[in-house]
Steps between C-alpha positions, in 0.01 A plus 500: 500500500163613362234552766168330437181705468133443576435291189802270539518163672722477805654197670701445815811480281426860397487596867839337563650659189373845596613488863839352406594838349538640852478202740797266485522331840405131486309510832286787367411314181435185708251694717304609191512142364378363836202740498416395142516128585271559801227683305505237223401242762260712706312662208488180294165466325391858569386695193441867425182630330689485171546125544878536543679337795495740798880483522525703174377803695757447777784462248392825332503682837853376563608601148362855538691529830823402322447784250495733802821329615364409844689259726470119525287523816248725322490275191449190716219677691347598163489133399351403838262792549176297466611173657386576857154618394424269206677184618442526877871480575536578873729775616717257696578304183583819308739619771662157520553476123568862400568697817328788680590769244336333199200391711442860614515623140246238391271592791528867404385426147236238581150628444281532807261212567129561492401694810154591632506866398185698439549555128741460211654842563614383844660187356668712232638751750610239754670289232707792380577628845667165566707534183593862573612428855708206378647726232588761762707235674666363185497654151550155345139412586362760261749406225365142514144629511558725198644208301203286606249766398672572168472139386142475628410808294668350193271195527182678612314410182414162650304657788126592493434866398394609851822364648705659221352840594550453875863386467576777252354770727700365791818491292452857379426630851761302693774326304569747219544789751739286705703419188500873418613596851781242475590635156452161328364650180517189283255322729287809568448576131404142415262477798326828410452406135367154591256654752366745242449211256247345744354811664432703185556273199336751263744779594792258493413389147439858382840623624675190362348568157595870513858405588506247216364753248766754592776244546668545158466880514639508853779257415609718208491817714692335790768360267545842338530671840735228624736555207503875566584446870766236419667738256495775760653278773763357264608851403553575870690171556248365752506128590131399513222249438168617355167327462138582425255462789148375445218647709300220661126472450386571856697827524335616175160393638551707817578813299213447254229398747604658829656822361261515201776524238461399137744243363660761271552733801735259676848646462701216645394223263826576318782442746874443506726385780869593502719288729846624598803396704494754782274757665684814384460392138121502552501876559744555211272310261196689631674828408584366150137388443353832620751694291395320180126433557248742647388375845139525614465734800412331829578147378855467643538289817825424681451167679878458532543787745166417663426125459148364528411319824561164325858619428426557129752738340496656154482831315171554315444760233266552206618659173359574155665283234605613155176368347286687756421194715542532875742253661549411863868431568634322808870526584658270759798278584516121455453451875203736504345316206531162669351645819215653297411165344548267795480744790591399852555141391775622269667723758520219756567209267618187671876502540680185598749526781544471873373851565151446354225538761128515423449703819762755396349508151157583649655775715678650197171506307314670785780757534485579127122489455343751738148386411580145610608632840169688525322186387662291776402762760143504370487118509618496861249765604186361335571127469275414797222734391239497229617334177309745277646797688850356448441436130345845438781672693761308305350598165468865596822552696740277307382397156317821407755731661629744240582823683875547557596746772857579608657569836737802518785245479367369165350171616190411297187395689223337300142576602145443368296782346361739760774429754587779745810609696380281789503192270847608388616541863390149596676354194823665621468359853222430750644746754522775235129446432406494868673831576424688176375856560546661158626455145709703257434407136724658236626750763147614590321420829179313417210345698563137601200384294645641173491249212852429377600482132780326314820703522413672830782533753350449844654576839321403823521718811475303826451564871577217742221619735225476236303200378249395233151647501188297428425762231796363300296188428265715289764582238787247508505279191727207584400202713840508670450856629140427600595189700787673680281797593229267635757300698643818655156640592387163636811475718459859620129444575585188699750697710252786553223256594723328752575836665128595500401165658752556781366854546144360520602252772670781691187722486277210609730425795493866608117505487479177703728644770308829503178311578668265750387196301646149512796513254510124451136493388495821300825431313377153403398492127214262589330785693453692174430214260128574458573868427750457213233543232374828650843651436551337158766272649566131433719440802648669809794649307257661254308644797819644650589641156169693494572646844870563425406694185254709708203373298332408829589554867586244765226659712239424230615138488482451878161676515369238256642215707400620850134412578277793605428504872129521422314433180280746313175355636632510858578869450159558347331324792683724751411810299131401487494428874663837570256671262191340659605621844562848365171519309310522830655843558499626140336822396499469119576259219608655166385382155841339467408267787733671748395563858656785695508492877379811684499736197208632301461722195847457349554382143667154482735415210726207419861614475650486149849431630434148633155419356348309796245231410256300715696254709798734557565629851428872474544824692357848445685829471311825561634737237457877486200584283478155331326293763622159600754322280495122551842331474621146535633457852848422360510800264848657530354846430350501853841495664578829668143642487339654809363216712205719596380502140478117478157350563364147515300393193351162410356318204125465527456194280118526522491851348769493228325644194811528277543158339858529368816677617814608318835357604852535352744210506863476389629170353871422454638196317748366249427620150389218271269452200125500586548611864249787465261273312510246788428777755197622302372142469515450880317829562228389260464167682439667841268756336696809593456807278817663362472879493854580388828324414849648493775249414870524422835320527812623683800279423337155527233598755138536393325785688119503471263743675129414497196702609232245588135517600419251782214440744706446813833399650404132488472509121821704477689245713368216284615692192848557646530132599421391142736757347779374726470158337597638157849394390747785530292717739696552819337799677154661514422804715221752538611845391513797736487826306 
């Protein structure tokens, strides 16, 4: 029978006639008839933009599916693919009438309903993610969708210009690449040419006119070359079919516009295809052609020995004809030719019989098409994530993948441009990726971030004790590798955090026992609730994580929680009382406001090691030749000195002439953005002068040393209290030099 083209009329009788060439069972034909009868009732009165009954579109979809020789279930689903969305047929009714299998196919194809996404790009991405995931489960979904889109593109002239552009862009970005990946060239070529017609009508018309102008010249040249080849093959007793091959408009457009070629520079406008009985004859004919015509260097490709990822097989060569024109010649078998035209749909044509299983068919396709297996994995990994991320990953990793790398055993792995040995390792197997430690490419050891090229032979070296590094995320190209690395690191981090939390609890318990504190109270998370923020924690586990990772000590935490036995002002009151009693017996008060009991004539200096300030409890040390050095009473540098050299000294608050005193403090906290800025802001609010800042980060701990100018210990304590309120700050101490 003659298949109908885009400009023909098609009826349901044409569908039955076409499918009857390979479907003979009465129950199968009855299923298709039942689906047709149902849509004629449900879509009654509905019209397309062209004014035609809507059912014309559904019949065309079914007809296109018969040309791909799909099964009765797929054809029935093609007829029904809009009935749930456009006719509000509930799922229960669909299952009752047509079964779960057909209902699932229809759901897979049904366009997504309007959803409250932020913008059109979200709707676009989410819509196609739904289709892709359904396709990953069942290849028949995309065959129906391709048939649906092909007929919609054929009738796009009835849509407004803006919609024509949007649908054409979508078709060129999504559906044509899918058809290409499935090897369905008839549909791909027609879709691409139709898209160009609406996206760049000027270029489309220009190329069409150039083709028309050269048509007679090209026809004459092709016929002459064809006769020469036929004569050559007949002389060698070859059984063959030969035909001219027209270059489609979009492929010419890509070379002219994208590769900046002139029309007369395109070598493969003149093309012949030689179709033979068996594979060995292909190589024999190639030798005959090359022996008679001069081949162009670098233009021979053997897709028989190394098929394309869509299973396409053929020998390609380019030769100079007798009239000087360059010809592209393709040599293949009948089976290869059918696969080249109808792709995966041809290879897995519906076959009647007890053994047919759609599930087995899907498995066979996945086994044969490596990219579809990668696609299913990608769909599983990102299906619950961001729709745009999924769509972008799919385009880059699957549809734009054009780097073919081999394992040492000869298996071809398809990768996107810029992919590295780590991407390759994860495509082989997740565990190979996780434990990769090196790569040998073309027998040479290379860095794991090396960019792979088509034809490379890559071998991955592994070590079961190694794991992915976070640095890998900086150079891996495929979403699959990136997701698996993140999952591994996340799992490892969770395990490490759990261990650190337990370590933190252990250290806290030890500190509680050391101080003879109430374990029940001091192991209760509620005790520390108001101090979480000081340590950059959100909860008790976070707090224990900080201690377990040695970013703060359990002693620091308990010191914050335990109330001081006496407050600052109580201490100050005692000091003043002590000073007033001592002043009665004093001999001299220095300009620093320090009174020395029973000593006269010695120079008095504030010690630089502990920087005492008014309000601190102090003690004097009589040094050799340097007078009296005044230390804080708790200065560790006084330990072990001769007791006879220590002398009582007191602050004389009525005679302090020096208005400000230097003090060094050390701040520790969790590193975060703006921590230092917050500290400086607080110091400005309490009007403390900053004389010097030294800040750094060790691991995740911020370490900040400040030299401040303050009036007294009261102001310093107020400053420390305010700094302690800053999120992430967990310890502040005065520095002893």
